N, C-alpha and C positions, 0 to 999 in steps of 0.2 A: 906274631902277626896280631894287630889289633882287631879287635870284633868291633864290627860297624853295624849300625841300625841306621834305618832311613832318616834322612836329614831334610828338613824344610827350607826352601831358599827364600829367604825374605825379600820382599820388593825393595829396589833401590829407593832412597829418598826422593821424595816427590812423585813417586809413581803411584798413580791413580787407577790405573788400567784403563785409562782413556785411551782414544785414537787420538794423536797429536795432529795428523793430516790427513787429508782426502786420501782414500785408497786407491782412487784413479786419478789422482793428480788435480791440478787445478782445471777447473771448466772454464773455458773463455768463449762468449759469443762473439759474432760478427757486430760490427759496430752499429749498425740497426737496432739491434735490442739491448745493446750493452746499458746498464744502468737503469733499464725499465722493468728488470726483472723476467722480461721475455726474450725466447730466442728469437732469432729472425728466420724468416721463411727458407732461407738457403740452409740453416743449421737445421731446421726442421726435415727437410729432405734427405740430409745426410744423416740424421738420426734414423730415420724410416730404412733407407738403406742399409745401414748396419745392422739394425734389427732383423731384416730380411735376412743378410747374409749369415748372421750367427744362428738363425732358426735352420736354416738350410745345411749348415755345417753340423749342426745338432741332429738333424734327421738323417745325413750321411754318416754319420758315427755310429747312430743307432743301428742302421741297416746294416754297417760291416760288422758289427757285433754278431749280429743275427748269421751272416752269410760267412764269417772267415774264422771262426772259432777254432775249426780244425785245420786251418791251411796256415802255418806259419813258416816264415822264412828259415831255414836252417843252411847257413854258409852261402847265401845268395840265390837259390832256388826254393821253389815252394814245394812243401813235403806234407804230406798228409801225417797225422800222428798214427804211429805204429800201434799194434794191439797191444805191446806190451807197456808202451808209454800211457796210453789211455786206461787201461786197468791199473797201474800203479799211482798215476797221477789221481784217478779216483778215489784209490784205496788212502792215499796221503791225505787228501783235503778232508777224506771222511775221519781220519784218524786227529787231524788238527782240530777239528771240531768238537772233540769229546773234552768235556769239563773234568778237572779234577773232583773226585769224591773221597772222602775218606775212608768212609764204609767200602766203597767197591774197589778202591785202589790200595790200602792198606799194606797188604800181602806184598806188593811192588815197592813200596816205601820201605819195608822191611829188608828187603832184598838190596836195594840200595844203601841202607845201612851197613850191611854185612860187606859189601864191595868195598866202601869207604872206611870201616873200622871193623877187619877183620878178627881183631883180638878181642873185641868187647862186645858183650852179650846185649841184644836190641832192648831197648828202654821204651816201653808203650809210652803214649801220652808226651808231655813237654820234658825237654831236658837241654840245658845248656851245651851238651856236646852236639847237637846239630850246629852250634855256631862255628865250631871248628872246621866245618866244610863249606862254611860261608853263607848260611842262612840268616836272616835276618832277624830271627826270633827265636824262641825256644822249640819250635817245630815247624817245618818247612811247608805244611798245607797252605797256610795263607799266602806264600810266596807261590806255590803252584797253581793257584787259583789264577794267577795272571798269565801263565803261559800254558794253562791246560795239561790233561794227562800226557801230551806229548814230550813236555820238558821233562817229566820224570821219566819217560821212555829212552829220551835220548841221553840222558845222563847215566842211566843203566846200560846203555849200547855202548857208550863210551868206556865205561869202567871194565865191561867185559871183554872188550874186542880191543882194547888199548890201554892195559892195565898200568903199564909203567906211565904212560903219558897222562892217565887220569891222575895219578898218584903225584905227578912232578906238578902237574898244573892245580890240582886240588890243594896241595901243602906248600906249595910255592917253593919246591926244591931246586931251583936252578936259576941262576941270575942275581943281580943286585936288586933285592927288593924293598920297596918302601915300607916306611913305619905303619903306613895306613893301606894295607893291601885293598884290592877289590874284592868282594865276597864271590868264591867260586859258584857256589849254589845259584845264587841270586843271577849270576852272570849268565849260566846256564839257560835260566828261563830268559833273560833277555834276548838270547841268541835265538832261542826257540821262537819268541815272538816276532822277531826283525827279519828272519829268513823268509817267511811267506812274502812280506813286503820285498824284499829284494828281487824275489823271485817272480813277484807279480801273480799271486796264486790269489784267486777269488771263487770261491765255491768250486763247481765242476767244470769250469771254465777253463781255457788253454792259458798258459803264461802270457803275461802282455809285456814283458821286459826283454831286453838282449840276454840280461843274467839268466830269467827264466827258459829262453829258448836253448841257452848252453846247457841249462840243469836236464832240461828234457833228454837232450840227447845223451846223457849219463844213465838216464833209466833203462835204456834198451840192455844196457850190460851189467847194471846193478840195481838189484831190487831195492836195496838199502843205500840207495844214493843221497838221500835226505839226511839220514843218520851219519853217514861219511862226511858230507858237507857240514853238518854241525861239528863233528870233531874237527876238520880242517879250520872252519871259522873260530874256535875256540883256541886253536893254536895260534892262529892269526893274532887273533885280540890279546893274547899273552905276549906274543913278538912286538907288537906296536906299544905294549904298556911297557915294556923294558928298553924299548928305544926311545920313548918320550918321558923316561924315568918319571912315569906318572904317579900320582897319588889318589887317594879314593875320591877327591873333588872334581877331578879330570876325567872320571870314568866316561861320561856321555862324549866327550870329545875324542876319547879312544875308541869306543865303539863305533862312533861314525867313521872313523878312519878304518877299521876293520872292514866295515861293511862296504865301503868304498872300494877297497881291495880285492875283497872277495867279488862283488858285482863287476867289476871290470875283468878279473880273471875268467869268469863265466861267458862274458861278453865276447870274449875272443874264441868261443867254442873249440873248449880244450878235447871233447870227444872222448875222455877217459878221465878216471879220477887220478891216475899217475900224471898225468897231463896237466891236470888242475893242480895238483899238489906241488909239481914242478914250475908251473907259473905263478905260484903264490909263494915261491922260493922257501918252502919247508923241507 
């Protein structure tokens, strides 16, 4: 497996990062104002009406955010968050906010090493051995800064609860692989970073997406629903990778397709992790 580092994508020829056309499309005035640099009275009245409606929509949205955060549709009816959902969602969002700190989390990093390389003694500091696990440098601390401490916790959970799947994906032991494979460790950080967006998790507010509502339903029966979802998403990512016969430069496309599959399956309100796994075709 080739060991890869981050690559910069150069802009295409002639790309000066400028906007080539109006973001709002061509603005046309009525004939009375055309050619004089001023809109017609009719256009002014329409503009005032549009601004008023936009302002009212904004106000209604803000009121809804205050009134409805605990009342989300589950399968058609409105249900208040259960105590377990509220507690576990709060714990999750707090954990996702924890930044990776090498001094505080070094022991957990050593734990991950032992799970990935059980026959090798842990090496303090930088070593190219980390790249065999798919980190983009000689030490994963810089990668973890992108996904926070939760990314490290998720990988440890994956390795401890599903060791065979962890080894299979980490070291690409199954399927016809590319000469330039996706980096496993960095992919785990990407998944940890993307899941809160898929679920619509923002602070301690209730999820704002259909996928998030499907996820909330899983929290009642499984305290580790987020970690389990991480593992399933990793499996989906690897499956899409093999289906697409992808290489390193196609990773963003593969990641997007994996996210879409997971979001769609959660949006169908699976109700249990077994049903979610079946819905993902795993």
